[in-house]
N, C-alpha and C positions, 0 to 999 in steps of 0.2 A: 825621576824619567820624564813626568808627565808636568810639573812645572817646567819644567826646562822647554818640555812640546810645546804650551800655551805661550811661554814666553819665545818662540822662534816666531810661532802665530803672529803675535802682535806689534813684531818686525818685520811680518813682510807685509800686511795689511795697507799700509800705503799704496803700496805697489799692488794689491789686486788687479785694480783695471788692466796692468800689463799684462800679469801673470795670466789674466782671462783672455786677452788675444791671442797668446802666447800659446795656450791650452785649444783654442781654437784653429790654430792652424794646425797643430796634431791632429786634431778630430778631424778638419779636412782631409789633412791626407790619407788616416783610415778610411776614411768614406772611398776613398779616390781608390786605393788600392782594394776594397768588398766589391763595391758596384760604381762604375761611370754613371754619373747622376750631375746632367747641369743644374735643374732642380734643388736636387739634396744639396749637392757642393755649396750653392748662392744662398740658399737658409742658412745651414749652420754658418756659415761664414758670417750673415746678414742679424743672426739671431745673437754672437758671440759679441759681435760690434755693438749692436743692442746692449746686452749684458753689462759689459765694461763701460760702455757710457753710463748706465742707469746706478751701476755700483758707484763711479766715481760723483755723479751727482747728489749719490746719498751721502757720501763720506763730504763730502762740498756743504752740505746744508744740513749734518749733522744725524741722519737717519741712519746712517751704518757708521761702526769705530771707525775711525783711522786709523786705530790702532799708535803704538808707539812710537811717534816722532822724532826719533833724537840726530840733533843737527851739529855735523861734526866736520871741520873742513877737510879732511883728509877722505871720508869716502865718495865713493865712485856716484854716486845718485843721491838726490835729494828731492821728493815731491811736497811743496810748498806752493802757497797760492799761484804764482806764477805758471809753476808746472801745471798744476791744476786748471788753471782759465785754458791753455793753452792745450791740453790733451782733450778739453771739451771738443775747440775747435779743430780738431785732427779728427776726432771718433766724426762727429758731425761729416767733415768733408769727405772721410772711409767711408761712410753709409752710403753718402751721395754716388761715390764714386764704384762702390758695388752695387746700385738699382741700376747708373746710368750703362754699366757694365752687362748687367742682366741682357736688357733689351738689346744693345750694341749685336752683342754674340749668338743671340737665340737663332738666326739662320745660318751661322757656322758649320761645317761638318766636321771639321778638326776638334781635337781634345778643348773644351774648353775648361774644365774643370782646374788646369793648374794655374789659370789665371784669378782666381780666388786666395790662393794658397799663397802663389808668390805674395801679392798683394795684402794678407793680413802678415806675412813677414814683415815688408817693408815698415804698415802701419806699428808692429813693432818695435822696430829701431825708431821711428819718428816719435813715439811717444817716453821710449828712454832718450832721445837727443836734448825733450825738454827737460829730465829730468839730471842730464848728466850736469857734473861740476867738478871731474878731475879730466886729466889731457885722456887717460886710455878713457874713461867713458865715452867723452868723447868722440874717438876714432873707431869704438868699436861700435858704438849707436849709429856713427855715420853711415858705415859700410854695409852695416844692415839693414839700414835704408835704400841705401844707392844699388847695393849688387841686385839685389831682383827686380830695380829697377831696369838692370841690362836686357832683362827676359821680357818682362813686360812691354816694353818698346819695343822690342820684334817681335810681337805675339802674332801677327796679321801678320806673317814669312812672306805670304804670296805675292803682297806689296815690295816690290822693291824700296820704297821712301823708307817703309818700316824698318827692315833689316839696317838701310842706312843710318836713320837714328839710331837704331839700338846701339851701334857699331862705334858712331860719333862721342855718340854719350860714355861707351866704354873706356872709349882710347883716352879724351879728356878728361872725364871723372877720375880714372885715372891717376894722373898727370896731376891734379889737382889734391885727389892725396895725398900722393908721396910728397908735392910743395906743403901740407901743411904738416907732414911729418917730420920732414927737414924744418920745420919751425918749431914743434915741439922740441925735438932732440936740443936745438940753441939756445933754447925758453931753460929747456933741462940743466944746460951746461954750466948758464949761470946761475941760475934761481937753486936748482939744487930737490924742485919740487914737480910733481906734476898736478897737483892740486890748482885749480883758480885762486880761491883766498888766500894762499902763502905767496904766491908772485908779489900781492899786494902787499905784503909786508916788507918783504927786502929791498919795494921799488925804489923809496926812499935814496939810500943808501947808492943804491946805483942806478940812480935816474936817465944818465946818459951814455948808460952800456952801449955798445954799437952791434954787441953780441943781441940781448936782448930787442932792440933795436931790431935789428935783424931777424930775428924768429916770429918777435911779433906780426911784421911786414910778411914775413914769408905766410904765415897764418890767415892774414887778411887777404892776400892773394888767393890761398885755396879756397876759401869762404865768401868771398867777390863769385869766385867761378860757380859755386855752388848757389847762388844766391839769380846767379847770373846778372851780377852789375857791369859795369864798364867801368875799362878795358879786357874785362873777362867776360865777353857775352856772347861772341861769335858763333857760338854753340847752339845758341836759345831759339832761333825761328826755323832754323832746319830742324831740330830734333822735335821741337813743336807741330812742323807741319807733317809727316813722318809719324809720326806717334800714333796710337788708334785712337781716335778721339777718347774715350773714357780715359784712357792713362797720360794724355794731356790735361785731362782735367787736374787729374791727381799733383800731375809735375806742376802743376798751377798752383796746388790748393795746399795739401798736404807736406811734400816735398820743401814749398817755402817757408810756409807758418814752422814749422819743426827747426829749419836751418838757421832761422832768422831768429827765434828763439833762443837758441843754442849760441847763436853769436852774439847778442845781447846781454845773456849772462856771462858769457865769457870772455867778455871785453867792460862790464860793470865791477864781476867780482873779483877779478885781476886787477882792476886799477887803471889797465893799461889804454884808457881812455883821458887818464893825466898826462900823457908821453904829447907832446907838441908834433911830431913826427908821427904819431897814429893820427893824431887831430886831423892832418892837413893831408893821408889819405884817404882818409872817410868824406872830407871836402871836396878830393880832386874825381873819385870814384862817383859820388854823387854828383858832382855836375856833371860828368860823363856819361853818368847814366841817364841824365834827365833829358840832355843834349840828344845823344843818340838814339837812346829810345824813342824820342817823339818824333825827329828828324825823319830815322828810316822808315816810321810805319807811315808815314804821310804816302810816301808810294808804292805801298803793298796791295795788291787786289785779291791775296790770302788773308783771310778771316784769319786760321791760325798763327800764322808769321805775325798779321796784325797783332793777335792778342798777345804774341810769344815777344813782339819788342814793345807791348804795354808794360806786357810785367817788367820788362828793365828799366823804365819811366818811374814805373811805382815803386821800385825796391830804393833806386833813387830818393826818393821823397821820404821814405824809410831813413835811409841812412842819415838823411840832413835832420831826422827827430835826434835821431843818437847821439851824432856829433854837438849839436843845440844845447842838449838840457842835460847829458850824462849819465849820471844814475837813475834822474827823475822820468828815463827812456822807456822803463822796461812797461808801464801800463799804456803808453799811448800807442808806442809800435806794436803791441801786442792787438791793441784794436782797431789797429789799422790792417794788421796782416789778417784777424781775424773776420771783417768788411771785403776786402781784396780775394780775400779766398771764398766767401760766399759769392760774390759777384764774379770772379771768375768760374763757379759751376755752374750758374746760370747763363752764362755764354756758351762756355765750353760745353754745357747742358743739351743746348740746341743744334748745336753743330752733331753732338753724340745723334740724337735724336732723330736727326736728317739725316744721317752719315749710313754705310754699307761696309761691314770689313772685306767685301768681292771684290768692289767696285778695283782693278785697276788701275784706270785713269786718276784714284785718289777717291776722297771722301766728299762730304758737300762742305768744302773748304774754301771754291772762288767766292767771291763776290756773286758774282752771275747769280751764282747758283741760288740766290738769295731774291733775286731782282721779283719784285710786285708778289711778295710772299704775303703781304697784307692782305692782301683781295680772297687768296683763298683761306689763309691761314692764320685771322687776325689775334688770337689768345696770343699764342708762339710767338708773333710780329711783336707782341705787345712784351713780351718776356726779353726777349733782344733786347728791345730799346730802352728799358728799362733799366738792363745792365750798361748798355752805352751809357746812359746818362749818371751813371752812379760811376764808372769807370772816368767821365770826364768830371765827374765833382760837383755837378748842376745839383742846387735848393732840391730839395723834399724828396732824396734819396741820400740813403745813409754813407756814399759814397763823398758828398757834400762835408758832411761832419769830420769824416775823420782827415780830410784834407784839409780842412778849417784848423783842425786840432795841427796837423803838422806844421800848417804857416806858426801858427799862434805859439809853437815850439822854439820853429827860425828866431822869431821875435823875441820869446824868453832870453833866448842868449845870444841876444844883440847880434845875429847874422844878419845882415839884413842883405848882403848878398843872395845867401843859399834862400832866404822867402822871397828873392825878385826873380829866384830860377823854381821856384816853385809854381809860380804865377803866372810866367813865361811857358814854361813844360804844361802848365793845364791851356793854356792859352792856345798853344800847338797841338795837344791832343785832341782837341775841341772841334778841329777843322777834318780829323781821318774817323773819331767815332761820328760826328754828323754824317760824314759820307756814308758810313755804313746804316744810319738811319734810314736816310732818299734810298735807298739804295732799296729797302724794305718795300716802300712807297710807291716805286716806281709802276708803269705800266707793265704788267706780268708779260713772260717771253710763253712764246707760244707751246715751245716744248721744254717739257719737266723733266730735268735729270732727276732731282732727285725731290722726294716729299718726306714729313712723318706719315705717320701710319694713321689709319684715317681714326681709329681711337687713343689715339695716342695720351689724351688729356687724363683719362681714367685707370690709366697703367700707371703701377709704379714708379718709374723716371721721369713720367710727365706729369705727375703727380709733384713730386720731389724739386722740380723745376719750378713749378708755382709756388710750392713753399718757400724757396728761397727769394722768389720776389715781392712774396706779400713780406717777410723777415727784413727786407732793402728797403721796401718803401715804410716799415711800420719804424725801424730806427732813422731813417730821413725825420720821419714826422714829429716822430715821441723820442726823439737820442738820451731824453735822460735817460732810460732805462739804459740805453749803451755806456752811456757813462757810466754807472753805479758799477754796470756789470765789468765791463774792462778795470773799474778800479781797484780789484780784487787779488789784480796778474801784476802782485808787486812780488817782488826778492828779497825774502829774507837779510 
C-alpha cells in the first residue's frame, strides 16, 4: 500500500506547481468564509503563487525532484520543457496582476476578496492549458481559464463599461468555445482519437480529407478568437477598455501566453501545419491581424483600446513565426509571447497605478490624462516610454530582439511577403507608439484628473512595474541570456 502511494506521489510530482495553485484557491476560499480581509486573501494568493513558481524553478534546475515523467500520446497533460517555460511566464504574470490588483482595489468599498479567488482559478486553467495534449484537456483547461474571466471583467460593476466588457466576452467567448467543440467533433469523426499526436499518424492517409480540413478550420477560428487575431478581433478593444485595469493586464498577458502555447502545441503535435489549407488560413489571419491591428490603432485616443489593437498586431507577428518555420516555432513563439506579456504588464501597470475603480467616467485611459506626465512623474514616464519602445521594436529593448527573430523566422521559411508585412506593421506601429510618448512630454494640463499615489515607487505594484522595465532593458542590451532561456521551450 505504501509503495502504491509513493508511486502515485511520483506520478503527481510534475504537476506539483499546478496542484499548489489549485490548493491556494481552496485556502483563499476558506479564508473568505472565515473572515473577510483584503490583506489576508491577497497574501495567501501571492504566497501560493510564489510557492508554485519556486517549486517549478526547483524542478527545472533539478533542486526538486520532478517525479516520474512518462510521456504517452493518449494522456491528457504532459509537463515537458515547453510547458515549464510557459508556466514560469504565467506565474510571473499572475503575480504581477495580483500585486497591481491590491493597490487598485485598496479604496474599493465592496468585496475585494473574490477577485483573487477568480484570478487563482483562471491561472490554474492557464497552467493546465500549456500542458494539454488532448482535445478533452484542451477544452476543460480553456474553459477553466475563460469562465472566471467573465466575473473578473465585470468586477467593477458600478461602471457600465465594466459590465458591458464582461457581457461581451461571455457571449463571444461562448460562441468561440462552441466553434472549437464542433471542430473537435469533425476531427474525431475522421481520426477516431481525441489526442493530438494520433492525428499526425493518420494524416498521411487522409491528407485532403474535407472533414479534417473543416474541423481544423473551425478549431483555428475559435483559437483566433481567444488570441484576438483578425478577423475575429472585434471584441478586443471594447473588452480591454471596459475591463478593470489589472484584469486587462491579465487578459493581455496570462490569457494570451496560455492560448498561444496551447495553439502551438496543438498545431505541431497534430501536424495540421502540413495541410496547405491550414497554412493559408494562418497566412490570411496573420496578414489581416497586422493590417487591422496597426491601422485601427492609429486613430485611437484611448490608451487601453490602443494597446488592445496593438495586441492584435502582435498576435499576427507570432502567427507568422508559426506558419514560417512550423515544428521549430515552439521556442521562438514562446520567447515572443513572454516578452510581449512582460511589456503589456509594464504598460497596463502604469494605467493601473494611475486609475481608480470608482470613477464612473472611467479609468486613466484617455491619452489626455497622460499629457505632461513627465514633468511631475519622470520615473513612471520612463517606464511607459520604455514599454512603448519595446512594443515598437526599437533596439536596446527586448521587443527589438523578439521582432528580429520573427523576421528571421519568416526569411528562414522563405516567406518574403510575410517578412515584409512585419516590417510594414512595425513602421505603422511606430507612429502611434511615438504619439503616446510625445503626449507624455507635452506641456502639462492645468487640471490633473488622474495621478499615481505620492509614494507609488515604494509600494509593491510600483516596484513590480519598475522591475519589469529593468527586465525589458536587460534582455534588450544582453539578449544572449534571453535566447538561451527560451531555447529550453521545446516540445518533446
